[in-house]
SELUMKOL-62536 format. One record per residue (C-alpha): residue number from 1; residue in three letters; y, z, x. Coordinates in Angstrom, 1 decimal. Layout:
// SELUMKOL-62536
@pos:NUM | code:Ala | c2:Y | c3:Z | c1:X
...
//
This chain:
// SELUMKOL-62536
@pos:1 | code:Met | c2:-15.1 | c3:11.8 | c1:1.4
@pos:2 | code:Ser | c2:-18.2 | c3:9.7 | c1:1.0
@pos:3 | code:Ser | c2:-18.1 | c3:6.0 | c1:1.6
@pos:4 | code:Lys | c2:-18.9 | c3:5.5 | c1:-2.1
@pos:5 | code:Ser | c2:-15.8 | c3:7.3 | c1:-3.3
@pos:6 | code:Leu | c2:-13.7 | c3:5.5 | c1:-0.6
@pos:7 | code:Gln | c2:-15.0 | c3:2.2 | c1:-2.0
@pos:8 | code:Asn | c2:-14.0 | c3:3.4 | c1:-5.5
@pos:9 | code:Ile | c2:-10.5 | c3:4.2 | c1:-4.3
@pos:10 | code:Leu | c2:-10.2 | c3:0.7 | c1:-2.8
@pos:11 | code:Ile | c2:-11.4 | c3:-0.9 | c1:-6.1
@pos:12 | code:Glu | c2:-8.8 | c3:1.1 | c1:-8.0
@pos:13 | code:Leu | c2:-6.1 | c3:-0.1 | c1:-5.5
@pos:14 | code:Glu | c2:-7.3 | c3:-3.7 | c1:-6.0
@pos:15 | code:Ala | c2:-7.1 | c3:-3.3 | c1:-9.8
@pos:16 | code:Leu | c2:-3.5 | c3:-1.9 | c1:-9.6
@pos:17 | code:Gln | c2:-2.2 | c3:-5.4 | c1:-9.0
@pos:18 | code:Ala | c2:0.7 | c3:-3.7 | c1:-7.2
@pos:19 | code:Asp | c2:3.3 | c3:-5.9 | c1:-5.6
@pos:20 | code:Lys | c2:2.2 | c3:-4.8 | c1:-2.1
@pos:21 | code:Leu | c2:0.2 | c3:-2.1 | c1:-0.4
@pos:22 | code:His | c2:1.1 | c3:-0.4 | c1:2.9
@pos:23 | code:Phe | c2:-1.4 | c3:1.6 | c1:5.0
@pos:24 | code:Arg | c2:-2.5 | c3:2.4 | c1:8.5
@pos:25 | code:Leu | c2:-5.9 | c3:2.0 | c1:10.1
@pos:26 | code:Leu | c2:-7.3 | c3:4.8 | c1:12.2
@pos:27 | code:Asn | c2:-6.7 | c3:2.7 | c1:15.3
@pos:28 | code:Gly | c2:-3.0 | c3:2.7 | c1:14.6
@pos:29 | code:Leu | c2:-2.6 | c3:-0.8 | c1:13.1
@pos:30 | code:Val | c2:-0.1 | c3:-0.8 | c1:10.2
@pos:31 | code:Cys | c2:-0.8 | c3:-3.3 | c1:7.4
@pos:32 | code:Glu | c2:1.2 | c3:-4.5 | c1:4.4
@pos:33 | code:Gly | c2:-0.1 | c3:-7.0 | c1:1.8
@pos:34 | code:Trp | c2:-2.9 | c3:-7.1 | c1:-0.7
@pos:35 | code:Ile | c2:-6.5 | c3:-6.1 | c1:-1.0
@pos:36 | code:Thr | c2:-8.3 | c3:-9.2 | c1:-2.2
@pos:37 | code:Ala | c2:-11.9 | c3:-7.9 | c1:-2.4
@pos:38 | code:Val | c2:-14.1 | c3:-4.9 | c1:-1.7
@pos:39 | code:Glu | c2:-17.5 | c3:-5.8 | c1:-0.4
@pos:40 | code:Gly | c2:-20.0 | c3:-3.0 | c1:0.4
@pos:41 | code:Glu | c2:-18.6 | c3:-1.1 | c1:3.4
@pos:42 | code:Asn | c2:-15.7 | c3:-3.6 | c1:4.0
@pos:43 | code:Phe | c2:-12.6 | c3:-4.8 | c1:2.3
@pos:44 | code:Arg | c2:-10.7 | c3:-8.1 | c1:2.6
@pos:45 | code:Phe | c2:-7.0 | c3:-8.0 | c1:3.1
@pos:46 | code:Leu | c2:-4.2 | c3:-10.6 | c1:3.0
@pos:47 | code:Ser | c2:-1.2 | c3:-9.6 | c1:5.0
@pos:48 | code:Ser | c2:2.4 | c3:-10.4 | c1:4.1
@pos:49 | code:Gly | c2:5.6 | c3:-11.0 | c1:6.0
@pos:50 | code:Pro | c2:7.0 | c3:-13.5 | c1:8.4
@pos:51 | code:Leu | c2:4.3 | c3:-12.8 | c1:11.0
@pos:52 | code:Ala | c2:1.4 | c3:-12.6 | c1:8.5
@pos:53 | code:Gln | c2:-1.9 | c3:-14.4 | c1:9.3
@pos:54 | code:Glu | c2:-2.8 | c3:-17.2 | c1:6.9
@pos:55 | code:Glu | c2:-6.5 | c3:-16.1 | c1:6.5
@pos:56 | code:Glu | c2:-7.8 | c3:-12.9 | c1:5.0
@pos:57 | code:Leu | c2:-8.6 | c3:-10.0 | c1:7.4
@pos:58 | code:Leu | c2:-11.9 | c3:-8.0 | c1:7.1
@pos:59 | code:Phe | c2:-11.7 | c3:-4.3 | c1:7.7
@pos:60 | code:Glu | c2:-14.3 | c3:-1.5 | c1:7.5
@pos:61 | code:Ile | c2:-13.5 | c3:1.0 | c1:4.7
@pos:62 | code:Ala | c2:-14.2 | c3:3.8 | c1:7.2
@pos:63 | code:Gln | c2:-11.3 | c3:2.6 | c1:9.4
@pos:64 | code:Leu | c2:-8.7 | c3:3.1 | c1:6.7
@pos:65 | code:Asp | c2:-6.4 | c3:6.1 | c1:6.9
@pos:66 | code:Phe | c2:-6.4 | c3:6.9 | c1:3.1
@pos:67 | code:Ala | c2:-3.6 | c3:9.5 | c1:3.4
@pos:68 | code:Ser | c2:-1.3 | c3:6.6 | c1:4.5
@pos:69 | code:Ile | c2:-1.7 | c3:4.4 | c1:1.5
@pos:70 | code:Ser | c2:1.4 | c3:3.5 | c1:-0.5
@pos:71 | code:Tyr | c2:2.1 | c3:0.7 | c1:-3.0
@pos:72 | code:Tyr | c2:5.3 | c3:-0.9 | c1:-4.2
@pos:73 | code:Asp | c2:5.9 | c3:-0.1 | c1:-7.9
@pos:74 | code:Lys | c2:8.0 | c3:-2.9 | c1:-9.4
@pos:75 | code:Glu | c2:9.2 | c3:-0.8 | c1:-12.3
@pos:76 | code:Ala | c2:10.3 | c3:2.1 | c1:-10.2
@pos:77 | code:Arg | c2:11.6 | c3:-0.3 | c1:-7.5
@pos:78 | code:Lys | c2:10.3 | c3:1.9 | c1:-4.7
@pos:79 | code:Trp | c2:7.2 | c3:2.6 | c1:-2.6
@pos:80 | code:Met | c2:4.9 | c3:5.2 | c1:-4.1
@pos:81 | code:Glu | c2:2.3 | c3:7.3 | c1:-2.3
@pos:82 | code:Phe | c2:-1.1 | c3:6.5 | c1:-3.8
@pos:83 | code:Leu | c2:-3.0 | c3:9.7 | c1:-3.2
@pos:84 | code:Lys | c2:-0.2 | c3:12.1 | c1:-4.2
//
């Protein structure tokens, strides 16, 4: 997948306004929270939960395991796989 299409996927996720996103990075880090911005080859992320950092995190789009992305659907009241 090209970085341009990966960027479009992140922009689509950002526009979802889902309650929360859950994904893994290729280094094994698991993240839960919200994408706040997509900037070129990077995206900003705000984590959630009791151990969440207060400031946004900056990740490279290429480090995201796109197959692992899920989001919480408020209407369905469950986690949904994004790329299914």
